[in-house]
Residue frames as qw, qx, qy, qz and C-alpha x, y, z in Angstrom:
[[0.261, -0.576, 0.581, 0.513, -18.20, 3.82, 8.58],
 [0.670, 0.527, -0.281, -0.441, -18.12, 3.25, 4.83],
 [0.934, -0.061, 0.345, 0.063, -17.50, -0.36, 3.80],
 [0.323, -0.459, 0.613, 0.556, -14.36, -1.26, 1.89],
 [0.674, 0.581, -0.106, -0.444, -14.81, -1.11, -1.88],
 [0.828, -0.059, 0.514, 0.215, -13.78, -4.26, -3.73],
 [0.017, 0.608, -0.492, -0.623, -11.25, -3.61, -6.49],
 [0.784, 0.407, 0.464, -0.065, -12.17, -4.78, -10.00],
 [0.566, 0.133, 0.466, 0.667, -10.66, -4.83, -13.47],
 [0.177, 0.775, 0.429, 0.428, -13.01, -2.08, -14.62],
 [0.334, -0.934, -0.069, 0.102, -12.16, 0.23, -11.71],
 [0.612, -0.449, 0.344, 0.552, -8.41, -0.29, -12.16],
 [0.486, 0.369, 0.520, 0.597, -8.77, 0.25, -15.92],
 [0.010, 0.920, 0.331, 0.211, -10.65, 3.49, -15.34],
 [0.434, -0.870, 0.083, 0.221, -7.89, 4.79, -13.06],
 [0.748, -0.086, 0.316, 0.577, -4.88, 3.87, -15.19],
 [0.026, 0.707, -0.156, -0.689, -3.23, 6.88, -16.90],
 [0.762, 0.620, 0.113, -0.152, -3.67, 7.08, -20.69],
 [0.590, -0.312, 0.507, 0.545, -0.85, 6.14, -23.06],
 [0.473, 0.782, 0.039, -0.403, -1.15, 8.53, -26.03],
 [0.881, 0.359, 0.187, 0.244, 0.29, 7.43, -29.37],
 [0.419, 0.779, -0.152, 0.441, 2.57, 10.48, -29.58],
 [0.632, -0.765, 0.122, -0.006, 4.07, 9.92, -26.11],
 [0.526, 0.565, -0.555, 0.309, 7.80, 9.72, -25.35],
 [0.637, -0.134, -0.667, 0.362, 9.61, 8.22, -22.35],
 [0.089, 0.096, -0.377, 0.917, 9.35, 11.48, -20.42],
 [0.520, -0.317, -0.301, -0.734, 5.56, 11.31, -20.72],
 [0.821, -0.310, -0.452, -0.163, 5.46, 8.34, -18.38],
 [0.523, -0.813, 0.163, -0.197, 7.64, 9.67, -15.61],
 [0.509, 0.477, -0.626, 0.348, 10.97, 8.86, -13.96],
 [0.810, -0.558, -0.106, -0.146, 11.09, 6.69, -10.84],
 [0.191, 0.614, -0.675, 0.362, 14.01, 6.64, -8.42],
 [0.899, -0.314, -0.297, -0.074, 14.36, 3.40, -6.47],
 [0.041, -0.693, 0.603, -0.392, 16.54, 3.65, -3.33],
 [0.954, -0.183, 0.071, -0.228, 17.31, 0.08, -2.40],
 [0.868, 0.315, -0.330, 0.194, 19.90, -2.62, -1.88],
 [0.369, -0.775, 0.498, -0.123, 22.84, -3.53, 0.33],
 [0.197, 0.433, -0.878, -0.050, 25.48, -6.25, 0.44],
 [0.103, 0.064, 0.976, -0.182, 23.62, -9.58, 0.34],
 [0.310, 0.581, 0.666, -0.349, 20.28, -8.02, -0.63],
 [0.050, 0.317, -0.409, -0.854, 20.79, -6.61, -4.11],
 [0.017, 0.276, 0.906, 0.321, 18.07, -8.96, -5.36],
 [0.030, 0.692, 0.609, -0.387, 15.38, -6.90, -3.64],
 [0.041, 0.633, -0.140, -0.761, 16.52, -3.81, -5.53],
 [0.000, 0.143, -0.779, -0.611, 16.57, -5.71, -8.83],
 [0.047, 0.464, 0.884, 0.032, 13.04, -7.05, -8.31],
 [0.062, 0.745, 0.368, -0.553, 11.66, -3.58, -7.55],
 [0.050, 0.537, -0.388, -0.747, 13.33, -2.09, -10.64],
 [0.034, 0.039, 0.899, 0.435, 12.19, -4.94, -12.88],
 [0.078, 0.600, 0.778, -0.166, 8.60, -4.61, -11.69],
 [0.072, 0.726, 0.098, -0.677, 8.67, -0.86, -12.29],
 [0.000, 0.341, -0.635, -0.693, 9.99, -1.38, -15.83],
 [0.067, -0.230, -0.914, -0.327, 7.05, -3.71, -16.53],
 [0.026, -0.656, -0.677, 0.331, 4.47, -1.29, -15.13],
 [0.297, 0.825, 0.418, 0.238, 4.53, 1.50, -17.68],
 [0.291, -0.857, 0.054, 0.421, 7.06, 3.97, -16.27],
 [0.572, 0.809, -0.130, 0.033, 9.28, 5.79, -18.76],
 [0.433, 0.587, -0.549, 0.408, 12.58, 5.76, -16.85],
 [0.816, -0.566, -0.120, 0.000, 13.99, 4.11, -13.72],
 [0.292, 0.661, -0.547, 0.423, 17.10, 5.00, -11.74],
 [0.839, -0.401, -0.351, 0.110, 18.42, 2.79, -8.95],
 [0.088, -0.799, 0.435, -0.406, 20.20, 4.58, -6.09],
 [0.957, -0.162, -0.226, 0.077, 22.45, 1.96, -4.53],
 [0.557, -0.744, 0.264, 0.259, 25.51, 1.91, -2.21],
 [0.290, 0.807, -0.443, -0.260, 28.60, 2.73, -4.25],
 [0.258, -0.416, 0.865, 0.108, 30.41, -0.62, -3.76],
 [0.525, 0.265, 0.805, -0.081, 27.43, -2.40, -5.36],
 [0.401, 0.677, -0.009, -0.617, 26.87, -0.05, -8.29],
 [0.199, 0.446, -0.752, -0.443, 28.83, -2.11, -10.82],
 [0.179, 0.132, 0.972, -0.078, 26.89, -5.24, -9.88],
 [0.375, 0.604, 0.502, -0.493, 23.64, -3.36, -10.43],
 [0.312, 0.659, -0.316, -0.606, 24.78, -1.88, -13.74],
 [0.069, 0.262, -0.915, -0.299, 25.71, -5.34, -15.02],
 [0.174, 0.275, 0.927, -0.187, 22.41, -6.87, -13.91],
 [0.278, 0.717, 0.497, -0.401, 19.96, -4.13, -14.92],
 [0.441, 0.163, 0.503, 0.725, 20.16, -3.37, -18.62],
 [0.018, 0.678, 0.485, 0.552, 17.24, -0.91, -18.66],
 [0.446, -0.857, -0.248, 0.072, 17.80, 0.85, -15.33],
 [0.315, 0.726, -0.310, 0.528, 20.23, 3.68, -14.69],
 [0.730, -0.386, -0.431, 0.364, 22.34, 3.57, -11.53],
 [0.070, -0.872, 0.152, -0.460, 23.17, 6.28, -9.01],
 [0.698, -0.027, -0.551, 0.457, 26.14, 5.23, -6.82],
 [0.364, -0.835, -0.048, -0.410, 25.71, 6.65, -3.30],
 [0.006, 0.594, -0.663, 0.456, 27.93, 7.04, -0.22],
 [0.857, -0.202, -0.454, -0.137, 28.17, 3.80, 1.77],
 [0.540, -0.693, 0.434, -0.199, 29.30, 2.62, 5.18],
 [0.018, -0.498, 0.861, 0.099, 31.95, -0.15, 5.45],
 [0.511, 0.113, 0.823, -0.221, 29.20, -2.80, 5.69],
 [0.041, 0.020, 0.701, 0.711, 28.21, -1.78, 2.12],
 [0.027, 0.727, 0.686, 0.021, 24.81, -0.35, 2.87],
 [0.144, 0.818, 0.187, 0.524, 23.75, 3.29, 2.58],
 [0.391, -0.101, -0.381, 0.832, 25.52, 5.96, 4.61],
 [0.005, 0.773, 0.467, -0.429, 23.53, 8.84, 6.14],
 [0.090, -0.530, 0.286, 0.793, 25.46, 11.07, 3.69],
 [0.182, 0.204, 0.824, 0.497, 23.62, 9.32, 0.85],
 [0.132, 0.723, 0.601, -0.314, 20.51, 11.35, 1.75],
 [0.059, 0.734, -0.116, -0.667, 21.86, 14.51, 0.12],
 [0.111, -0.215, 0.789, 0.565, 22.85, 12.56, -3.00],
 [0.108, 0.421, 0.886, 0.160, 19.35, 11.13, -3.44],
 [0.078, 0.775, 0.415, -0.471, 17.54, 14.37, -2.57],
 [0.008, 0.577, -0.366, -0.730, 19.53, 16.14, -5.28],
 [0.061, 0.006, 0.879, 0.472, 18.65, 13.43, -7.80],
 [0.132, 0.556, 0.804, -0.164, 14.95, 13.65, -6.91],
 [0.113, 0.576, 0.011, -0.810, 14.83, 17.20, -8.26],
 [0.360, 0.369, -0.546, -0.660, 14.57, 15.65, -11.73],
 [0.142, -0.109, -0.980, -0.083, 12.52, 12.57, -10.82],
 [0.463, -0.343, -0.309, -0.757, 8.78, 12.11, -10.35],
 [0.831, -0.440, -0.045, -0.337, 8.53, 9.56, -7.55],
 [0.014, 0.555, -0.786, 0.272, 10.53, 7.54, -5.03],
 [0.914, -0.202, -0.306, -0.173, 10.41, 3.85, -4.06],
 [0.006, -0.665, 0.605, -0.438, 12.29, 3.38, -0.79],
 [0.692, -0.431, 0.414, -0.405, 13.16, 0.33, 1.25],
 [0.987, 0.113, -0.080, -0.078, 13.77, -3.00, -0.53],
 [0.898, 0.094, -0.168, 0.396, 16.93, -4.64, 0.75],
 [0.030, 0.900, -0.208, 0.382, 18.28, -1.57, 2.57],
 [0.605, 0.008, -0.650, 0.459, 19.48, -3.65, 5.55],
 [0.483, -0.827, -0.271, -0.102, 19.14, -2.59, 9.17],
 [0.631, 0.027, -0.188, 0.752, 22.64, -1.19, 9.48],
 [0.201, -0.661, -0.326, 0.645, 22.85, 2.12, 11.36],
 [0.086, -0.270, 0.345, 0.895, 23.65, 4.08, 8.18],
 [0.114, -0.279, -0.781, -0.547, 20.75, 2.67, 6.20],
 [0.206, -0.650, -0.700, 0.212, 18.31, 3.35, 9.03],
 [0.135, -0.609, -0.115, 0.773, 19.29, 7.01, 9.28],
 [0.024, -0.102, 0.587, 0.803, 19.22, 7.32, 5.48],
 [0.124, -0.435, -0.839, -0.304, 15.72, 5.83, 5.26],
 [0.173, -0.708, -0.546, 0.413, 14.26, 8.04, 8.00],
 [0.120, -0.501, 0.115, 0.849, 15.74, 11.19, 6.49],
 [0.028, 0.002, -0.681, -0.732, 14.59, 10.39, 2.99],
 [0.113, -0.530, -0.837, -0.076, 11.08, 9.35, 4.06],
 [0.163, -0.754, -0.434, 0.465, 10.61, 12.68, 5.83],
 [0.099, -0.676, 0.149, 0.714, 12.28, 15.02, 3.33],
 [0.324, 0.116, 0.734, 0.586, 11.84, 13.65, -0.19],
 [0.267, 0.435, 0.116, -0.852, 9.94, 16.27, -2.16],
 [0.450, 0.113, -0.652, -0.600, 8.19, 13.75, -4.45],
 [0.866, -0.200, 0.035, -0.457, 5.47, 11.15, -3.82],
 [0.129, 0.475, -0.861, 0.127, 6.98, 8.03, -2.26],
 [0.909, -0.209, -0.262, -0.249, 6.17, 4.40, -1.54],
 [0.097, -0.626, 0.679, -0.371, 7.95, 3.17, 1.60],
 [0.941, -0.068, -0.244, -0.223, 8.45, -0.51, 2.32],
 [0.876, 0.091, -0.378, 0.285, 10.55, -3.20, 3.98],
 [0.623, -0.181, -0.346, 0.678, 13.60, -1.97, 5.91],
 [0.024, 0.353, 0.016, 0.935, 12.49, 1.65, 5.52],
 [0.616, -0.563, -0.309, -0.456, 9.38, 0.74, 7.54],
 [0.783, -0.309, -0.388, 0.376, 11.64, -0.79, 10.18],
 [0.382, 0.155, -0.160, 0.897, 13.53, 2.51, 10.31],
 [0.280, -0.512, -0.171, -0.794, 10.31, 4.49, 10.84],
 [0.764, -0.536, -0.218, -0.286, 9.43, 2.31, 13.83],
 [0.666, 0.227, -0.536, 0.466, 12.93, 2.05, 15.30],
 [0.108, 0.214, -0.495, 0.835, 12.39, 4.45, 18.21],
 [0.251, 0.286, 0.702, -0.602, 8.83, 3.41, 19.06],
 [0.420, 0.613, 0.669, -0.027, 5.41, 3.65, 17.42],
 [0.313, 0.254, 0.375, 0.835, 5.43, 5.73, 14.26],
 [0.020, 0.537, 0.411, -0.737, 3.96, 9.20, 14.77],
 [0.474, 0.736, 0.483, 0.036, 3.06, 9.90, 11.14],
 [0.452, 0.276, 0.222, 0.819, 4.00, 12.61, 8.68],
 [0.155, -0.690, -0.440, 0.553, 3.49, 15.96, 10.37],
 [0.082, -0.363, 0.281, 0.884, 4.45, 18.22, 7.44],
 [0.551, 0.570, 0.499, -0.349, 1.23, 18.99, 5.56],
 [0.380, 0.774, -0.282, -0.422, 3.21, 20.21, 2.54],
 [0.322, -0.355, 0.851, 0.213, 4.94, 16.85, 2.08],
 [0.553, 0.205, -0.552, -0.590, 3.97, 15.03, -1.16],
 [0.886, -0.179, -0.045, -0.425, 1.93, 11.87, -0.76],
 [0.064, -0.447, 0.880, -0.149, 3.36, 8.91, 1.11],
 [0.883, -0.046, -0.295, -0.363, 2.37, 5.25, 0.86],
 [0.276, -0.474, 0.800, -0.245, 3.35, 2.76, 3.58],
 [0.782, 0.136, -0.475, -0.380, 3.11, -0.94, 2.67],
 [0.235, -0.436, 0.795, -0.350, 3.46, -3.01, 5.87],
 [0.589, -0.153, -0.775, -0.170, 2.65, -6.66, 6.35],
 [0.628, -0.683, -0.284, -0.241, 0.96, -7.43, 9.70],
 [0.772, -0.315, -0.215, 0.508, 4.27, -7.86, 11.54],
 [0.352, 0.205, 0.028, 0.913, 5.56, -4.53, 10.29],
 [0.302, -0.639, -0.291, -0.645, 2.23, -2.93, 11.12],
 [0.730, -0.588, -0.333, 0.108, 2.53, -4.24, 14.66],
 [0.623, -0.142, -0.117, 0.760, 5.97, -2.65, 15.00],
 [0.124, 0.383, 0.182, 0.897, 4.76, 0.67, 13.60],
 [0.445, -0.596, -0.287, -0.603, 1.70, 0.84, 15.85],
 [0.105, -0.354, 0.717, -0.592, 2.80, -0.86, 19.05],
 [0.806, -0.049, 0.188, -0.560, -0.16, -3.23, 18.77],
 [0.546, -0.188, 0.813, 0.072, -0.09, -7.02, 18.48],
 [0.121, 0.104, -0.776, -0.610, -0.45, -8.86, 15.18],
 [0.022, -0.414, -0.908, 0.061, -3.61, -10.48, 16.54],
 [0.092, 0.662, 0.367, -0.647, -5.17, -7.06, 17.20],
 [0.128, 0.458, -0.414, -0.776, -4.28, -5.87, 13.72],
 [0.122, -0.009, -0.900, -0.419, -5.66, -8.97, 12.04],
 [0.131, 0.422, 0.803, -0.399, -8.87, -8.86, 14.04],
 [0.340, 0.834, 0.387, -0.200, -10.18, -5.91, 11.98],
 [0.587, -0.022, 0.341, 0.734, -7.84, -5.21, 9.10],
 [0.182, 0.697, 0.426, 0.547, -10.10, -2.66, 7.40],
 [0.316, -0.927, -0.167, -0.112, -10.56, -0.45, 10.46],
 [0.690, -0.489, 0.144, 0.514, -6.89, -0.78, 11.42],
 [0.500, 0.208, 0.375, 0.752, -5.76, 0.45, 8.02],
 [0.001, -0.805, -0.383, -0.453, -8.40, 3.20, 7.98],
 [0.506, -0.837, -0.140, 0.151, -7.48, 4.44, 11.47],
 [0.619, -0.455, 0.221, 0.600, -3.75, 4.67, 10.84],
 [0.420, 0.449, 0.416, 0.670, -4.09, 6.17, 7.38],
 [0.135, -0.896, -0.255, -0.337, -5.94, 9.07, 8.99],
 [0.617, -0.752, 0.016, 0.231, -3.60, 9.26, 11.99],
 [0.651, -0.269, 0.343, 0.621, -0.40, 9.12, 9.94],
 [0.332, 0.802, -0.016, -0.496, -1.73, 11.22, 7.04],
 [0.077, 0.445, -0.775, -0.442, -0.65, 8.77, 4.37],
 [0.838, 0.113, -0.318, -0.428, -1.99, 5.86, 2.34],
 [0.438, -0.399, 0.784, -0.188, -1.66, 2.55, 4.18],
 [0.745, 0.212, -0.542, -0.326, -1.42, -0.75, 2.32],
 [0.583, -0.390, 0.640, -0.314, -1.97, -3.50, 4.89],
 [0.462, 0.353, -0.746, -0.325, -0.68, -6.55, 3.08],
 [0.329, -0.059, 0.894, -0.297, -1.89, -10.11, 3.49],
 [0.096, 0.357, 0.890, 0.267, -4.85, -12.17, 2.30],
 [0.004, -0.844, -0.517, -0.141, -7.36, -9.59, 1.09],
 [0.433, -0.038, -0.101, 0.895, -4.88, -6.69, 1.09],
 [0.050, -0.873, -0.462, 0.148, -6.47, -3.45, 2.34],
 [0.387, 0.250, 0.099, 0.882, -5.65, 0.00, 0.93],
 [0.203, -0.820, -0.497, 0.199, -6.75, 2.98, 3.03],
 [0.310, 0.532, 0.060, 0.786, -6.47, 6.75, 2.55],
 [0.149, -0.058, -0.480, 0.863, -6.47, 9.58, 5.11],
 [0.395, -0.093, -0.094, -0.909, -9.97, 10.65, 4.04],
 [0.620, -0.029, 0.609, -0.493, -11.45, 7.31, 5.14],
 [0.774, 0.402, -0.295, -0.390, -11.63, 5.68, 1.71],
 [0.497, -0.369, 0.785, -0.017, -10.81, 1.97, 1.84],
 [0.738, 0.386, -0.395, -0.387, -10.35, -0.60, -0.94],
 [0.705, -0.302, 0.636, -0.081, -9.93, -4.35, -0.64],
 [0.330, 0.464, -0.711, -0.413, -8.20, -6.64, -3.12],
 [0.890, -0.032, 0.232, -0.391, -10.12, -9.86, -3.85],
 [0.858, 0.423, -0.289, 0.044, -7.23, -11.53, -5.69],
 [0.153, 0.662, -0.662, 0.316, -3.95, -13.12, -4.68],
 [0.932, -0.263, -0.199, -0.149, -3.24, -16.51, -3.12],
 [0.785, -0.559, 0.191, 0.186, -0.54, -18.40, -1.26],
 [0.787, 0.344, 0.120, 0.499, 1.91, -18.10, -4.16],
 [0.131, 0.854, -0.068, 0.499, 2.51, -14.47, -3.16],
 [0.651, -0.737, 0.152, -0.096, 3.69, -15.53, 0.30],
 [0.887, 0.025, 0.039, 0.459, 7.43, -15.60, -0.42],
 [0.392, -0.615, 0.101, 0.677, 10.47, -13.39, -0.17],
 [0.237, -0.077, 0.493, 0.834, 10.68, -10.73, -2.84],
 [0.071, 0.629, 0.733, 0.250, 6.96, -10.47, -3.46],
 [0.165, -0.871, -0.304, 0.349, 6.75, -7.20, -1.54],
 [0.314, -0.453, 0.342, 0.761, 9.70, -5.78, -3.47],
 [0.185, 0.306, 0.728, 0.585, 7.80, -6.40, -6.69],
 [0.076, -0.813, -0.578, 0.002, 4.77, -4.57, -5.28],
 [0.292, -0.728, -0.023, 0.619, 6.94, -1.61, -4.29],
 [0.269, -0.161, 0.544, 0.778, 8.24, -1.31, -7.85],
 [0.079, 0.544, 0.741, 0.385, 4.75, -1.46, -9.35],
 [0.170, -0.866, -0.421, 0.207, 3.37, 1.22, -7.04],
 [0.337, -0.582, 0.175, 0.719, 6.40, 3.43, -7.55],
 [0.251, 0.114, 0.651, 0.707, 5.99, 3.20, -11.33],
 [0.026, -0.716, -0.654, -0.244, 2.34, 4.25, -11.09],
 [0.285, -0.816, -0.196, 0.464, 3.23, 7.18, -8.83],
 [0.340, -0.350, 0.384, 0.784, 5.84, 8.33, -11.35],
 [0.138, 0.354, 0.705, 0.598, 3.16, 8.28, -14.06],
 [0.152, -0.243, -0.004, -0.958, 1.16, 10.84, -12.09],
 [0.548, -0.466, -0.649, -0.247, -1.42, 8.68, -10.33],
 [0.424, -0.697, 0.217, -0.536, -2.58, 9.81, -6.90],
 [0.047, -0.395, 0.865, -0.306, -1.11, 7.85, -3.98],
 [0.656, 0.052, 0.574, -0.488, -4.42, 6.12, -3.25],
 [0.828, 0.463, -0.016, -0.315, -5.02, 5.05, -6.84],
 [0.404, 0.613, -0.679, 0.033, -1.39, 4.06, -7.41],
 [0.256, -0.303, 0.843, -0.363, -1.47, 1.88, -4.31],
 [0.731, 0.187, 0.466, -0.462, -4.83, 0.30, -5.10],
 [0.776, 0.556, -0.189, -0.228, -4.07, -0.42, -8.76],
 [0.223, 0.605, -0.755, 0.116, -0.56, -1.62, -7.87],
 [0.456, -0.173, 0.786, -0.381, -1.93, -4.08, -5.31],
 [0.797, 0.352, 0.285, -0.400, -4.53, -5.29, -7.80],
 [0.628, 0.639, -0.421, -0.139, -2.01, -5.80, -10.64],
 [0.025, -0.503, 0.833, -0.229, 0.40, -7.60, -8.30],
 [0.585, 0.003, 0.708, -0.395, -2.36, -9.97, -7.14],
 [0.785, 0.507, 0.021, -0.356, -3.57, -10.48, -10.71],
 [0.413, 0.615, -0.672, -0.025, -0.06, -11.55, -11.75],
 [0.261, -0.294, 0.858, -0.329, -0.06, -13.97, -8.82],
 [0.739, 0.234, 0.455, -0.437, -3.39, -15.46, -9.87],
 [0.686, 0.603, -0.318, -0.256, -2.14, -15.92, -13.44],
 [0.204, 0.522, -0.818, 0.128, 0.91, -17.81, -12.17],
 [0.485, -0.122, 0.754, -0.426, -1.15, -19.96, -9.82],
 [0.801, 0.380, 0.267, -0.377, -3.26, -21.09, -12.78],
 [0.658, 0.650, -0.366, -0.102, -0.31, -21.73, -15.10],
 [0.500, 0.411, -0.707, 0.284, 2.50, -23.12, -12.94],
 [0.706, -0.483, -0.517, 0.043, 0.92, -23.44, -9.51],
 [0.292, -0.916, 0.090, -0.259, 1.59, -21.63, -6.23],
 [0.855, -0.454, 0.126, 0.217, 4.29, -23.92, -4.89],
 [0.759, 0.027, 0.253, 0.600, 6.95, -23.33, -7.51],
 [0.270, 0.857, 0.191, 0.395, 6.39, -19.69, -8.46],
 [0.569, -0.240, -0.198, 0.761, 8.95, -17.06, -7.50],
 [0.012, -0.800, -0.176, 0.574, 9.03, -13.29, -7.14],
 [0.104, -0.380, 0.556, 0.731, 10.94, -13.08, -10.41],
 [0.124, 0.356, 0.872, 0.312, 8.09, -15.01, -12.05],
 [0.041, 0.780, 0.505, -0.366, 5.77, -12.28, -10.78],
 [0.043, -0.633, 0.248, 0.732, 7.80, -9.65, -12.63],
 [0.077, -0.093, 0.805, 0.580, 7.61, -11.72, -15.82],
 [0.063, 0.510, 0.856, 0.059, 3.85, -12.18, -15.41],
 [0.016, 0.559, 0.279, -0.781, 3.13, -8.45, -15.07],
 [0.159, 0.182, -0.481, -0.843, 2.61, -7.80, -18.81],
 [0.265, -0.302, -0.869, -0.287, -0.13, -10.46, -18.79],
 [0.164, -0.539, -0.654, 0.505, -1.63, -8.96, -15.65],
 [0.075, 0.425, -0.023, -0.902, -1.82, -5.51, -17.24],
 [0.221, -0.013, -0.712, -0.667, -3.40, -7.08, -20.34],
 [0.218, -0.446, -0.865, 0.075, -6.06, -8.73, -18.18],
 [0.086, -0.573, -0.421, 0.698, -6.82, -5.43, -16.44],
 [0.095, 0.410, -0.225, -0.879, -6.87, -3.34, -19.61],
 [0.355, 0.062, -0.685, -0.633, -8.84, -5.75, -21.81],
 [0.707, -0.136, 0.338, -0.605, -10.80, -7.85, -19.32],
 [0.843, 0.269, -0.416, -0.211, -9.65, -10.97, -21.21],
 [0.548, -0.578, 0.572, -0.196, -8.64, -13.30, -18.39],
 [0.954, 0.105, 0.277, -0.045, -8.75, -16.49, -20.46],
 [0.699, 0.660, -0.182, 0.206, -6.05, -15.55, -22.98],
 [0.003, -0.765, 0.541, -0.349, -3.57, -14.68, -20.25],
 [0.663, -0.393, 0.575, -0.274, -4.13, -17.68, -17.98],
 [0.943, 0.256, 0.209, -0.039, -3.92, -20.04, -20.96],
 [0.394, 0.823, -0.406, 0.047, -0.46, -18.79, -21.99],
 [0.970, -0.177, -0.047, 0.158, 1.89, -21.76, -21.67],
 [0.684, 0.324, -0.123, 0.643, 5.00, -19.67, -22.31],
 [0.271, -0.935, -0.158, -0.166, 4.51, -17.21, -19.49],
 [0.629, -0.695, 0.193, 0.290, 7.98, -17.67, -18.05],
 [0.751, 0.271, 0.260, 0.543, 9.94, -17.36, -21.31]]
């Protein structure tokens, strides 16, 4: 088997889409984020904020209707799409048609942050994951939905646009029916095996995050420390990857570069404010510096910035 390739600044820089001087917002794609529920709107906001700081031209947040005004007040640069909701104020299964219609004019989907595990949200997530006709990154509660009736069987429709699953080891255990210990014993081969079996890109999160594609390609991220181990960090990653998908990157490259940028932002914060006090929102704010590091290779100027959180 081929060894995992270690991600680097130069490789990520080579893969990033160009930003021509005569571009307009449509040049850089339109991402639809389907996220949020009562009590977990923050996850949706983090994903949208990370997408906005990762080069995408436009972002729309699909959110349960009772929460749409909260989202509109909080997100000044993100459009909102109010969707049918159940009484618990999470997505209704009827929201699937609303989002599928909106995706006709969008380039990619980010699905899962803060959806909740209410019955309506679970049905919504499963339907959207299997029928969205754009590339999609699937995370958090949407992964729970895929594993709700037993081990995930993968995406059987060969015509379906690329899918990226981003489980942490616990979510991977639920999706596969294996124990966390088994998964952690050989993270590279686990990710490689299930990427081929499920016919999607698998991002197995954790120390040394692994990104695997159905063709057997595997990449490993050498960055990222304990500061990333906190609630909301995965929502930020979902937004980054979704933004890169909307800009036209392949699922494998979007996942790999997204993981690398996310970890680079974490490393910048660990060197400026330390891992103990950093938050997921800090990660969003650090993304411009992370992209600068990747695109210029100048790590010193970014890590020395004392005003990173302003």
